[in-house]
Each structure stands twice: as C-alpha cells, then as structure tokens.
PDB file with SEQRES, HELIX, SHEET and CRYST1 records, atoms N, CA, C and O in Angstrom:
SEQRES   1 A   83  MET SER ARG PRO LEU PHE ALA ARG ARG ARG PRO HIS THR          
SEQRES   2 A   83  ASN THR ARG PRO LEU PHE LEU CYS ARG ALA CYS GLY ALA          
SEQRES   3 A   83  LYS TRP PRO CYS GLN PRO ALA ARG LEU VAL LEU LEU SER          
SEQRES   4 A   83  MET TYR GLN GLY ASP HIS GLN GLY LEU ARG LEU HIS LEU          
SEQRES   5 A   83  ALA ARG LYS LEU LEU THR ALA LEU ALA ASP GLN PRO ARG          
SEQRES   6 A   83  THR ASP ALA LEU THR LEU ALA ALA HIS PHE LEU GLY TRP          
SEQRES   7 A   83  LEU PRO PRO LYS ASN                                          
HELIX    1 AA1 LEU A    5  ARG A    8  1                                   4    
HELIX    2 AA2 GLN A   31  MET A   40  1                                  10    
HELIX    3 AA3 HIS A   45  ASP A   62  1                                  18    
HELIX    4 AA4 ALA A   68  LEU A   76  1                                   9    
SHEET    1 AA1 2 ASN A  14  THR A  15  0                                        
SHEET    2 AA1 2 LEU A  20  CYS A  21 -1                                        
CRYST1    1.000    1.000    1.000  90.00  90.00  90.00 P 1           1          
ATOM      1  N   MET A   1       0.852  -1.176   0.000  1.00  0.00           N  
ATOM      2  CA  MET A   1       0.000   0.000   0.000  1.00  0.00           C  
ATOM      3  C   MET A   1       0.898   1.240   0.000  1.00  0.00           C  
ATOM      4  O   MET A   1       1.793   1.361   0.837  1.00  0.00           O  
ATOM      5  N   SER A   2       0.664   2.142  -0.922  1.00  0.00           N  
ATOM      6  CA  SER A   2       1.503   3.332  -0.973  1.00  0.00           C  
ATOM      7  C   SER A   2       0.960   4.389  -0.022  1.00  0.00           C  
ATOM      8  O   SER A   2      -0.241   4.473   0.237  1.00  0.00           O  
ATOM      9  N   ARG A   3       1.883   5.186   0.484  1.00  0.00           N  
ATOM     10  CA  ARG A   3       1.510   6.252   1.402  1.00  0.00           C  
ATOM     11  C   ARG A   3       1.011   7.448   0.609  1.00  0.00           C  
ATOM     12  O   ARG A   3       1.444   7.657  -0.524  1.00  0.00           O  
ATOM     13  N   PRO A   4       0.108   8.238   1.183  1.00  0.00           N  
ATOM     14  CA  PRO A   4      -0.346   9.456   0.502  1.00  0.00           C  
ATOM     15  C   PRO A   4       0.839  10.392   0.255  1.00  0.00           C  
ATOM     16  O   PRO A   4       1.835  10.353   0.979  1.00  0.00           O  
ATOM     17  N   LEU A   5       0.720  11.225  -0.768  1.00  0.00           N  
ATOM     18  CA  LEU A   5       1.791  12.124  -1.142  1.00  0.00           C  
ATOM     19  C   LEU A   5       2.251  12.991   0.020  1.00  0.00           C  
ATOM     20  O   LEU A   5       3.454  13.161   0.222  1.00  0.00           O  
ATOM     21  N   PHE A   6       1.306  13.547   0.793  1.00  0.00           N  
ATOM     22  CA  PHE A   6       1.697  14.429   1.899  1.00  0.00           C  
ATOM     23  C   PHE A   6       2.493  13.678   2.954  1.00  0.00           C  
ATOM     24  O   PHE A   6       3.315  14.284   3.642  1.00  0.00           O  
ATOM     25  N   ALA A   7       2.275  12.388   3.098  1.00  0.00           N  
ATOM     26  CA  ALA A   7       2.994  11.604   4.100  1.00  0.00           C  
ATOM     27  C   ALA A   7       4.425  11.298   3.654  1.00  0.00           C  
ATOM     28  O   ALA A   7       5.282  10.981   4.479  1.00  0.00           O  
ATOM     29  N   ARG A   8       4.676  11.394   2.360  1.00  0.00           N  
ATOM     30  CA  ARG A   8       6.016  11.104   1.848  1.00  0.00           C  
ATOM     31  C   ARG A   8       6.934  12.310   1.889  1.00  0.00           C  
ATOM     32  O   ARG A   8       8.149  12.172   1.745  1.00  0.00           O  
ATOM     33  N   ARG A   9       6.384  13.458   2.078  1.00  0.00           N  
ATOM     34  CA  ARG A   9       7.201  14.675   2.112  1.00  0.00           C  
ATOM     35  C   ARG A   9       7.880  14.811   3.458  1.00  0.00           C  
ATOM     36  O   ARG A   9       7.278  14.599   4.511  1.00  0.00           O  
ATOM     37  N   ARG A  10       9.143  15.169   3.394  1.00  0.00           N  
ATOM     38  CA  ARG A  10       9.889  15.395   4.627  1.00  0.00           C  
ATOM     39  C   ARG A  10       9.703  16.844   5.054  1.00  0.00           C  
ATOM     40  O   ARG A  10       9.690  17.742   4.213  1.00  0.00           O  
ATOM     41  N   PRO A  11       9.561  17.076   6.338  1.00  0.00           N  
ATOM     42  CA  PRO A  11       9.439  18.461   6.793  1.00  0.00           C  
ATOM     43  C   PRO A  11      10.755  19.209   6.597  1.00  0.00           C  
ATOM     44  O   PRO A  11      11.832  18.612   6.628  1.00  0.00           O  
ATOM     45  N   HIS A  12      10.658  20.492   6.401  1.00  0.00           N  
ATOM     46  CA  HIS A  12      11.831  21.343   6.195  1.00  0.00           C  
ATOM     47  C   HIS A  12      12.363  21.777   7.557  1.00  0.00           C  
ATOM     48  O   HIS A  12      12.232  22.934   7.957  1.00  0.00           O  
ATOM     49  N   THR A  13      12.963  20.820   8.255  1.00  0.00           N  
ATOM     50  CA  THR A  13      13.552  21.073   9.565  1.00  0.00           C  
ATOM     51  C   THR A  13      15.064  21.069   9.440  1.00  0.00           C  
ATOM     52  O   THR A  13      15.610  20.625   8.430  1.00  0.00           O  
ATOM     53  N   ASN A  14      15.741  21.567  10.470  1.00  0.00           N  
ATOM     54  CA  ASN A  14      17.197  21.672  10.391  1.00  0.00           C  
ATOM     55  C   ASN A  14      17.891  20.407  10.852  1.00  0.00           C  
ATOM     56  O   ASN A  14      17.358  19.623  11.637  1.00  0.00           O  
ATOM     57  N   THR A  15      19.099  20.236  10.338  1.00  0.00           N  
ATOM     58  CA  THR A  15      20.002  19.212  10.830  1.00  0.00           C  
ATOM     59  C   THR A  15      21.174  19.926  11.489  1.00  0.00           C  
ATOM     60  O   THR A  15      21.541  21.032  11.093  1.00  0.00           O  
ATOM     61  N   ARG A  16      21.738  19.307  12.465  1.00  0.00           N  
ATOM     62  CA  ARG A  16      22.883  19.889  13.151  1.00  0.00           C  
ATOM     63  C   ARG A  16      24.113  19.075  12.820  1.00  0.00           C  
ATOM     64  O   ARG A  16      23.991  17.874  12.580  1.00  0.00           O  
ATOM     65  N   PRO A  17      25.273  19.661  12.796  1.00  0.00           N  
ATOM     66  CA  PRO A  17      25.650  20.991  13.249  1.00  0.00           C  
ATOM     67  C   PRO A  17      25.621  22.061  12.159  1.00  0.00           C  
ATOM     68  O   PRO A  17      25.817  23.239  12.458  1.00  0.00           O  
ATOM     69  N   LEU A  18      25.384  21.682  10.912  1.00  0.00           N  
ATOM     70  CA  LEU A  18      25.493  22.661   9.823  1.00  0.00           C  
ATOM     71  C   LEU A  18      24.224  23.456   9.558  1.00  0.00           C  
ATOM     72  O   LEU A  18      24.248  24.417   8.790  1.00  0.00           O  
ATOM     73  N   PHE A  19      23.128  23.073  10.176  1.00  0.00           N  
ATOM     74  CA  PHE A  19      21.842  23.736   9.992  1.00  0.00           C  
ATOM     75  C   PHE A  19      21.463  23.789   8.513  1.00  0.00           C  
ATOM     76  O   PHE A  19      21.161  24.844   7.955  1.00  0.00           O  
ATOM     77  N   LEU A  20      21.492  22.602   7.907  1.00  0.00           N  
ATOM     78  CA  LEU A  20      20.982  22.443   6.554  1.00  0.00           C  
ATOM     79  C   LEU A  20      19.593  21.841   6.653  1.00  0.00           C  
ATOM     80  O   LEU A  20      19.277  21.147   7.619  1.00  0.00           O  
ATOM     81  N   CYS A  21      18.769  22.107   5.658  1.00  0.00           N  
ATOM     82  CA  CYS A  21      17.401  21.594   5.658  1.00  0.00           C  
ATOM     83  C   CYS A  21      17.402  20.092   5.418  1.00  0.00           C  
ATOM     84  O   CYS A  21      18.076  19.590   4.519  1.00  0.00           O  
ATOM     85  N   ARG A  22      16.647  19.397   6.227  1.00  0.00           N  
ATOM     86  CA  ARG A  22      16.521  17.942   6.125  1.00  0.00           C  
ATOM     87  C   ARG A  22      15.855  17.523   4.819  1.00  0.00           C  
ATOM     88  O   ARG A  22      16.130  16.437   4.310  1.00  0.00           O  
ATOM     89  N   ALA A  23      14.987  18.363   4.270  1.00  0.00           N  
ATOM     90  CA  ALA A  23      14.224  17.999   3.070  1.00  0.00           C  
ATOM     91  C   ALA A  23      14.926  18.407   1.776  1.00  0.00           C  
ATOM     92  O   ALA A  23      14.997  17.615   0.836  1.00  0.00           O  
ATOM     93  N   CYS A  24      15.445  19.637   1.717  1.00  0.00           N  
ATOM     94  CA  CYS A  24      15.971  20.133   0.440  1.00  0.00           C  
ATOM     95  C   CYS A  24      17.470  20.389   0.437  1.00  0.00           C  
ATOM     96  O   CYS A  24      18.050  20.618  -0.625  1.00  0.00           O  
ATOM     97  N   GLY A  25      18.111  20.356   1.602  1.00  0.00           N  
ATOM     98  CA  GLY A  25      19.550  20.533   1.676  1.00  0.00           C  
ATOM     99  C   GLY A  25      20.036  21.972   1.655  1.00  0.00           C  
ATOM    100  O   GLY A  25      21.241  22.211   1.728  1.00  0.00           O  
ATOM    101  N   ALA A  26      19.124  22.939   1.557  1.00  0.00           N  
ATOM    102  CA  ALA A  26      19.507  24.350   1.565  1.00  0.00           C  
ATOM    103  C   ALA A  26      19.823  24.782   2.994  1.00  0.00           C  
ATOM    104  O   ALA A  26      19.506  24.074   3.950  1.00  0.00           O  
ATOM    105  N   LYS A  27      20.445  25.944   3.130  1.00  0.00           N  
ATOM    106  CA  LYS A  27      20.667  26.492   4.466  1.00  0.00           C  
ATOM    107  C   LYS A  27      19.314  26.687   5.138  1.00  0.00           C  
ATOM    108  O   LYS A  27      18.364  27.178   4.528  1.00  0.00           O  
ATOM    109  N   TRP A  28      19.247  26.289   6.416  1.00  0.00           N  
ATOM    110  CA  TRP A  28      17.997  26.439   7.152  1.00  0.00           C  
ATOM    111  C   TRP A  28      18.013  27.766   7.894  1.00  0.00           C  
ATOM    112  O   TRP A  28      19.059  28.118   8.440  1.00  0.00           O  
ATOM    113  N   PRO A  29      16.937  28.517   7.951  1.00  0.00           N  
ATOM    114  CA  PRO A  29      15.621  28.208   7.414  1.00  0.00           C  
ATOM    115  C   PRO A  29      15.556  28.478   5.908  1.00  0.00           C  
ATOM    116  O   PRO A  29      15.787  29.595   5.446  1.00  0.00           O  
ATOM    117  N   CYS A  30      15.235  27.425   5.164  1.00  0.00           N  
ATOM    118  CA  CYS A  30      15.061  27.534   3.717  1.00  0.00           C  
ATOM    119  C   CYS A  30      13.722  28.225   3.435  1.00  0.00           C  
ATOM    120  O   CYS A  30      12.947  28.497   4.352  1.00  0.00           O  
ATOM    121  N   GLN A  31      13.468  28.497   2.181  1.00  0.00           N  
ATOM    122  CA  GLN A  31      12.232  29.217   1.839  1.00  0.00           C  
ATOM    123  C   GLN A  31      10.967  28.473   2.296  1.00  0.00           C  
ATOM    124  O   GLN A  31      10.077  29.099   2.870  1.00  0.00           O  
ATOM    125  N   PRO A  32      10.861  27.149   2.056  1.00  0.00           N  
ATOM    126  CA  PRO A  32       9.660  26.457   2.557  1.00  0.00           C  
ATOM    127  C   PRO A  32       9.547  26.504   4.080  1.00  0.00           C  
ATOM    128  O   PRO A  32       8.445  26.638   4.611  1.00  0.00           O  
ATOM    129  N   ALA A  33      10.672  26.395   4.789  1.00  0.00           N  
ATOM    130  CA  ALA A  33      10.627  26.466   6.255  1.00  0.00           C  
ATOM    131  C   ALA A  33      10.176  27.840   6.716  1.00  0.00           C  
ATOM    132  O   ALA A  33       9.439  27.961   7.694  1.00  0.00           O  
ATOM    133  N   ARG A  34      10.615  28.876   6.014  1.00  0.00           N  
ATOM    134  CA  ARG A  34      10.204  30.232   6.377  1.00  0.00           C  
ATOM    135  C   ARG A  34       8.693  30.398   6.249  1.00  0.00           C  
ATOM    136  O   ARG A  34       8.054  31.011   7.104  1.00  0.00           O  
ATOM    137  N   LEU A  35       8.135  29.855   5.188  1.00  0.00           N  
ATOM    138  CA  LEU A  35       6.677  29.942   4.998  1.00  0.00           C  
ATOM    139  C   LEU A  35       5.938  29.200   6.107  1.00  0.00           C  
ATOM    140  O   LEU A  35       4.932  29.687   6.623  1.00  0.00           O  
ATOM    141  N   VAL A  36       6.437  28.025   6.469  1.00  0.00           N  
ATOM    142  CA  VAL A  36       5.812  27.254   7.542  1.00  0.00           C  
ATOM    143  C   VAL A  36       5.927  28.002   8.865  1.00  0.00           C  
ATOM    144  O   VAL A  36       4.960  28.073   9.624  1.00  0.00           O  
ATOM    145  N   LEU A  37       7.102  28.558   9.146  1.00  0.00           N  
ATOM    146  CA  LEU A  37       7.294  29.299  10.397  1.00  0.00           C  
ATOM    147  C   LEU A  37       6.383  30.521  10.475  1.00  0.00           C  
ATOM    148  O   LEU A  37       5.788  30.789  11.519  1.00  0.00           O  
ATOM    149  N   LEU A  38       6.276  31.257   9.378  1.00  0.00           N  
ATOM    150  CA  LEU A  38       5.376  32.417   9.370  1.00  0.00           C  
ATOM    151  C   LEU A  38       3.937  31.994   9.636  1.00  0.00           C  
ATOM    152  O   LEU A  38       3.196  32.690  10.330  1.00  0.00           O  
ATOM    153  N   SER A  39       3.548  30.860   9.084  1.00  0.00           N  
ATOM    154  CA  SER A  39       2.196  30.352   9.299  1.00  0.00           C  
ATOM    155  C   SER A  39       2.007  29.891  10.746  1.00  0.00           C  
ATOM    156  O   SER A  39       0.982  30.173  11.366  1.00  0.00           O  
ATOM    157  N   MET A  40       3.000  29.182  11.273  1.00  0.00           N  
ATOM    158  CA  MET A  40       2.905  28.671  12.640  1.00  0.00           C  
ATOM    159  C   MET A  40       2.854  29.798  13.672  1.00  0.00           C  
ATOM    160  O   MET A  40       2.149  29.698  14.676  1.00  0.00           O  
ATOM    161  N   TYR A  41       3.597  30.854  13.420  1.00  0.00           N  
ATOM    162  CA  TYR A  41       3.691  31.958  14.374  1.00  0.00           C  
ATOM    163  C   TYR A  41       2.877  33.167  13.925  1.00  0.00           C  
ATOM    164  O   TYR A  41       3.184  34.299  14.297  1.00  0.00           O  
ATOM    165  N   GLN A  42       1.847  32.929  13.131  1.00  0.00           N  
ATOM    166  CA  GLN A  42       1.021  34.028  12.641  1.00  0.00           C  
ATOM    167  C   GLN A  42       0.461  34.817  13.824  1.00  0.00           C  
ATOM    168  O   GLN A  42      -0.191  34.261  14.708  1.00  0.00           O  
ATOM    169  N   GLY A  43       0.728  36.108  13.819  1.00  0.00           N  
ATOM    170  CA  GLY A  43       0.247  36.957  14.903  1.00  0.00           C  
ATOM    171  C   GLY A  43       1.149  36.968  16.130  1.00  0.00           C  
ATOM    172  O   GLY A  43       0.884  37.705  17.080  1.00  0.00           O  
ATOM    173  N   ASP A  44       2.211  36.163  16.129  1.00  0.00           N  
ATOM    174  CA  ASP A  44       3.133  36.106  17.267  1.00  0.00           C  
ATOM    175  C   ASP A  44       4.558  36.321  16.757  1.00  0.00           C  
ATOM    176  O   ASP A  44       5.402  35.427  16.823  1.00  0.00           O  
ATOM    177  N   HIS A  45       4.800  37.519  16.252  1.00  0.00           N  
ATOM    178  CA  HIS A  45       6.113  37.811  15.668  1.00  0.00           C  
ATOM    179  C   HIS A  45       7.217  37.744  16.724  1.00  0.00           C  
ATOM    180  O   HIS A  45       8.338  37.339  16.418  1.00  0.00           O  
ATOM    181  N   GLN A  46       6.914  38.134  17.953  1.00  0.00           N  
ATOM    182  CA  GLN A  46       7.910  38.059  19.011  1.00  0.00           C  
ATOM    183  C   GLN A  46       8.266  36.597  19.289  1.00  0.00           C  
ATOM    184  O   GLN A  46       9.439  36.275  19.482  1.00  0.00           O  
ATOM    185  N   GLY A  47       7.287  35.727  19.312  1.00  0.00           N  
ATOM    186  CA  GLY A  47       7.540  34.301  19.520  1.00  0.00           C  
ATOM    187  C   GLY A  47       8.407  33.718  18.414  1.00  0.00           C  
ATOM    188  O   GLY A  47       9.294  32.907  18.682  1.00  0.00           O  
ATOM    189  N   LEU A  48       8.156  34.126  17.171  1.00  0.00           N  
ATOM    190  CA  LEU A  48       8.961  33.658  16.038  1.00  0.00           C  
ATOM    191  C   LEU A  48      10.389  34.161  16.180  1.00  0.00           C  
ATOM    192  O   LEU A  48      11.334  33.404  15.958  1.00  0.00           O  
ATOM    193  N   ARG A  49      10.558  35.416  16.544  1.00  0.00           N  
ATOM    194  CA  ARG A  49      11.907  35.967  16.720  1.00  0.00           C  
ATOM    195  C   ARG A  49      12.658  35.231  17.840  1.00  0.00           C  
ATOM    196  O   ARG A  49      13.849  34.951  17.702  1.00  0.00           O  
ATOM    197  N   LEU A  50      11.983  34.923  18.923  1.00  0.00           N  
ATOM    198  CA  LEU A  50      12.614  34.187  20.019  1.00  0.00           C  
ATOM    199  C   LEU A  50      12.995  32.771  19.584  1.00  0.00           C  
ATOM    200  O   LEU A  50      14.082  32.293  19.909  1.00  0.00           O  
ATOM    201  N   HIS A  51      12.117  32.109  18.861  1.00  0.00           N  
ATOM    202  CA  HIS A  51      12.392  30.761  18.365  1.00  0.00           C  
ATOM    203  C   HIS A  51      13.637  30.769  17.477  1.00  0.00           C  
ATOM    204  O   HIS A  51      14.528  29.936  17.641  1.00  0.00           O  
ATOM    205  N   LEU A  52      13.692  31.716  16.532  1.00  0.00           N  
ATOM    206  CA  LEU A  52      14.835  31.790  15.629  1.00  0.00           C  
ATOM    207  C   LEU A  52      16.106  32.226  16.348  1.00  0.00           C  
ATOM    208  O   LEU A  52      17.200  31.794  15.986  1.00  0.00           O  
ATOM    209  N   ALA A  53      15.972  33.076  17.360  1.00  0.00           N  
ATOM    210  CA  ALA A  53      17.143  33.492  18.138  1.00  0.00           C  
ATOM    211  C   ALA A  53      17.741  32.303  18.883  1.00  0.00           C  
ATOM    212  O   ALA A  53      18.962  32.178  18.978  1.00  0.00           O  
ATOM    213  N   ARG A  54      16.887  31.433  19.409  1.00  0.00           N  
ATOM    214  CA  ARG A  54      17.383  30.216  20.075  1.00  0.00           C  
ATOM    215  C   ARG A  54      18.112  29.319  19.078  1.00  0.00           C  
ATOM    216  O   ARG A  54      19.181  28.783  19.374  1.00  0.00           O  
ATOM    217  N   LYS A  55      17.524  29.164  17.903  1.00  0.00           N  
ATOM    218  CA  LYS A  55      18.173  28.367  16.858  1.00  0.00           C  
ATOM    219  C   LYS A  55      19.511  28.991  16.461  1.00  0.00           C  
ATOM    220  O   LYS A  55      20.493  28.282  16.245  1.00  0.00           O  
ATOM    221  N   LEU A  56      19.543  30.314  16.366  1.00  0.00           N  
ATOM    222  CA  LEU A  56      20.772  31.021  16.024  1.00  0.00           C  
ATOM    223  C   LEU A  56      21.854  30.765  17.078  1.00  0.00           C  
ATOM    224  O   LEU A  56      23.004  30.505  16.727  1.00  0.00           O  
ATOM    225  N   LEU A  57      21.503  30.835  18.343  1.00  0.00           N  
ATOM    226  CA  LEU A  57      22.483  30.575  19.408  1.00  0.00           C  
ATOM    227  C   LEU A  57      23.026  29.154  19.324  1.00  0.00           C  
ATOM    228  O   LEU A  57      24.217  28.932  19.544  1.00  0.00           O  
ATOM    229  N   THR A  58      22.173  28.201  19.011  1.00  0.00           N  
ATOM    230  CA  THR A  58      22.612  26.823  18.831  1.00  0.00           C  
ATOM    231  C   THR A  58      23.555  26.712  17.639  1.00  0.00           C  
ATOM    232  O   THR A  58      24.585  26.042  17.718  1.00  0.00           O  
ATOM    233  N   ALA A  59      23.203  27.368  16.536  1.00  0.00           N  
ATOM    234  CA  ALA A  59      24.058  27.337  15.343  1.00  0.00           C  
ATOM    235  C   ALA A  59      25.413  27.976  15.623  1.00  0.00           C  
ATOM    236  O   ALA A  59      26.439  27.480  15.159  1.00  0.00           O  
ATOM    237  N   LEU A  60      25.423  29.066  16.372  1.00  0.00           N  
ATOM    238  CA  LEU A  60      26.681  29.718  16.723  1.00  0.00           C  
ATOM    239  C   LEU A  60      27.566  28.794  17.571  1.00  0.00           C  
ATOM    240  O   LEU A  60      28.782  28.754  17.389  1.00  0.00           O  
ATOM    241  N   ALA A  61      26.957  28.066  18.480  1.00  0.00           N  
ATOM    242  CA  ALA A  61      27.716  27.118  19.305  1.00  0.00           C  
ATOM    243  C   ALA A  61      28.232  25.952  18.458  1.00  0.00           C  
ATOM    244  O   ALA A  61      29.349  25.475  18.660  1.00  0.00           O  
ATOM    245  N   ASP A  62      27.407  25.497  17.507  1.00  0.00           N  
ATOM    246  CA  ASP A  62      27.793  24.375  16.648  1.00  0.00           C  
ATOM    247  C   ASP A  62      28.842  24.764  15.610  1.00  0.00           C  
ATOM    248  O   ASP A  62      29.613  23.920  15.153  1.00  0.00           O  
ATOM    249  N   GLN A  63      28.869  26.045  15.238  1.00  0.00           N  
ATOM    250  CA  GLN A  63      29.750  26.515  14.169  1.00  0.00           C  
ATOM    251  C   GLN A  63      30.572  27.716  14.659  1.00  0.00           C  
ATOM    252  O   GLN A  63      30.380  28.828  14.167  1.00  0.00           O  
ATOM    253  N   PRO A  64      31.474  27.511  15.607  1.00  0.00           N  
ATOM    254  CA  PRO A  64      32.175  28.640  16.207  1.00  0.00           C  
ATOM    255  C   PRO A  64      33.046  29.433  15.226  1.00  0.00           C  
ATOM    256  O   PRO A  64      33.366  30.590  15.498  1.00  0.00           O  
ATOM    257  N   ARG A  65      33.429  28.848  14.113  1.00  0.00           N  
ATOM    258  CA  ARG A  65      34.281  29.559  13.151  1.00  0.00           C  
ATOM    259  C   ARG A  65      33.485  30.331  12.104  1.00  0.00           C  
ATOM    260  O   ARG A  65      34.061  31.073  11.308  1.00  0.00           O  
ATOM    261  N   THR A  66      32.184  30.163  12.100  1.00  0.00           N  
ATOM    262  CA  THR A  66      31.342  30.886  11.144  1.00  0.00           C  
ATOM    263  C   THR A  66      31.104  32.300  11.648  1.00  0.00           C  
ATOM    264  O   THR A  66      30.928  32.517  12.847  1.00  0.00           O  
ATOM    265  N   ASP A  67      31.098  33.249  10.740  1.00  0.00           N  
ATOM    266  CA  ASP A  67      30.872  34.652  11.096  1.00  0.00           C  
ATOM    267  C   ASP A  67      29.488  34.824  11.720  1.00  0.00           C  
ATOM    268  O   ASP A  67      28.474  34.467  11.120  1.00  0.00           O  
ATOM    269  N   ALA A  68      29.463  35.367  12.915  1.00  0.00           N  
ATOM    270  CA  ALA A  68      28.204  35.520  13.654  1.00  0.00           C  
ATOM    271  C   ALA A  68      27.221  36.430  12.921  1.00  0.00           C  
ATOM    272  O   ALA A  68      26.020  36.159  12.918  1.00  0.00           O  
ATOM    273  N   LEU A  69      27.704  37.492  12.308  1.00  0.00           N  
ATOM    274  CA  LEU A  69      26.800  38.404  11.598  1.00  0.00           C  
ATOM    275  C   LEU A  69      26.169  37.741  10.374  1.00  0.00           C  
ATOM    276  O   LEU A  69      25.007  37.994  10.054  1.00  0.00           O  
ATOM    277  N   THR A  70      26.930  36.902   9.700  1.00  0.00           N  
ATOM    278  CA  THR A  70      26.399  36.178   8.544  1.00  0.00           C  
ATOM    279  C   THR A  70      25.287  35.230   8.975  1.00  0.00           C  
ATOM    280  O   THR A  70      24.233  35.165   8.343  1.00  0.00           O  
ATOM    281  N   LEU A  71      25.536  34.494  10.059  1.00  0.00           N  
ATOM    282  CA  LEU A  71      24.494  33.588  10.566  1.00  0.00           C  
ATOM    283  C   LEU A  71      23.269  34.361  11.041  1.00  0.00           C  
ATOM    284  O   LEU A  71      22.137  33.969  10.759  1.00  0.00           O  
ATOM    285  N   ALA A  72      23.490  35.446  11.754  1.00  0.00           N  
ATOM    286  CA  ALA A  72      22.362  36.240  12.254  1.00  0.00           C  
ATOM    287  C   ALA A  72      21.544  36.795  11.102  1.00  0.00           C  
ATOM    288  O   ALA A  72      20.315  36.802  11.167  1.00  0.00           O  
ATOM    289  N   ALA A  73      22.202  37.260  10.049  1.00  0.00           N  
ATOM    290  CA  ALA A  73      21.477  37.783   8.895  1.00  0.00           C  
ATOM    291  C   ALA A  73      20.647  36.690   8.239  1.00  0.00           C  
ATOM    292  O   ALA A  73      19.525  36.939   7.799  1.00  0.00           O  
ATOM    293  N   HIS A  74      21.191  35.488   8.174  1.00  0.00           N  
ATOM    294  CA  HIS A  74      20.444  34.399   7.539  1.00  0.00           C  
ATOM    295  C   HIS A  74      19.253  33.960   8.395  1.00  0.00           C  
ATOM    296  O   HIS A  74      18.158  33.740   7.877  1.00  0.00           O  
ATOM    297  N   PHE A  75      19.468  33.836   9.690  1.00  0.00           N  
ATOM    298  CA  PHE A  75      18.392  33.369  10.574  1.00  0.00           C  
ATOM    299  C   PHE A  75      17.314  34.418  10.793  1.00  0.00           C  
ATOM    300  O   PHE A  75      16.133  34.079  10.868  1.00  0.00           O  
ATOM    301  N   LEU A  76      17.698  35.688  10.898  1.00  0.00           N  
ATOM    302  CA  LEU A  76      16.748  36.722  11.301  1.00  0.00           C  
ATOM    303  C   LEU A  76      16.475  37.784  10.238  1.00  0.00           C  
ATOM    304  O   LEU A  76      15.474  38.495  10.320  1.00  0.00           O  
ATOM    305  N   GLY A  77      17.343  37.895   9.254  1.00  0.00           N  
ATOM    306  CA  GLY A  77      17.234  38.977   8.263  1.00  0.00           C  
ATOM    307  C   GLY A  77      16.028  38.898   7.366  1.00  0.00           C  
ATOM    308  O   GLY A  77      15.647  39.910   6.779  1.00  0.00           O  
ATOM    309  N   TRP A  78      15.418  37.760   7.233  1.00  0.00           N  
ATOM    310  CA  TRP A  78      14.267  37.594   6.349  1.00  0.00           C  
ATOM    311  C   TRP A  78      12.938  37.947   7.024  1.00  0.00           C  
ATOM    312  O   TRP A  78      11.906  38.037   6.359  1.00  0.00           O  
ATOM    313  N   LEU A  79      12.967  38.142   8.324  1.00  0.00           N  
ATOM    314  CA  LEU A  79      11.718  38.403   9.052  1.00  0.00           C  
ATOM    315  C   LEU A  79      11.111  39.738   8.651  1.00  0.00           C  
ATOM    316  O   LEU A  79      11.828  40.697   8.366  1.00  0.00           O  
ATOM    317  N   PRO A  80       9.779  39.792   8.631  1.00  0.00           N  
ATOM    318  CA  PRO A  80       9.134  41.080   8.336  1.00  0.00           C  
ATOM    319  C   PRO A  80       9.477  42.087   9.433  1.00  0.00           C  
ATOM    320  O   PRO A  80       9.714  41.700  10.577  1.00  0.00           O  
ATOM    321  N   PRO A  81       9.505  43.371   9.091  1.00  0.00           N  
ATOM    322  CA  PRO A  81       9.815  44.384  10.107  1.00  0.00           C  
ATOM    323  C   PRO A  81       8.763  44.389  11.212  1.00  0.00           C  
ATOM    324  O   PRO A  81       7.606  44.021  11.005  1.00  0.00           O  
ATOM    325  N   LYS A  82       9.202  44.818  12.387  1.00  0.00           N  
ATOM    326  CA  LYS A  82       8.270  44.918  13.519  1.00  0.00           C  
ATOM    327  C   LYS A  82       7.235  45.986  13.221  1.00  0.00           C  
ATOM    328  O   LYS A  82       7.517  46.984  12.558  1.00  0.00           O  
ATOM    329  N   ASN A  83       6.050  45.759  13.716  1.00  0.00           N  
ATOM    330  CA  ASN A  83       4.969  46.759  13.548  1.00  0.00           C  
ATOM    331  C   ASN A  83       5.043  47.793  14.621  1.00  0.00           C  
ATOM    332  O   ASN A  83       4.225  48.712  14.650  1.00  0.00           O  
TER     333      ASN A  83                                                      
END                                                                             
C-alpha cells in the first residue's frame, strides 16, 4: 500500500551541526521552512523571533568559526519588520 503524497514529504527542519534543511539541503531556514514558520507563528512575531534566536544561538555554538553576523542575517534577516 503506498503512502499518501503528503505523508512522503519530509518536513523542512534543520540538521545539526550545519543547519541544513533535512528535506531540500539548503541552508535552514530555507524558503519552505520560512513559509511554515510564518504560518505557525502568525500573529506572534515576538515568539517567532525568540524561536529563531534560540536556533541562532545553537548554530553559533555548533559553528564557532562561522561569522556571527552572517548567521544572524540568515536566521533573522528575512523576518518582516516589527509593527
């Protein structure tokens, strides 16, 4: 019995220590992950920023030689401006 199409799709979650997307291999948060996160945190922009900040701190610990500003721009730079 084959699984439904939606069940075969892998979620766009991160892998550690490089924080690449489990589904597409792009840097996480990839574009599909960003759309899911915006949907999950709809109306709670502060909660989304806190979630991504925690992920950023983990990525910084996992990748101590990576430029912190580059990682911060990737994790947080795509967020809509605060209202």
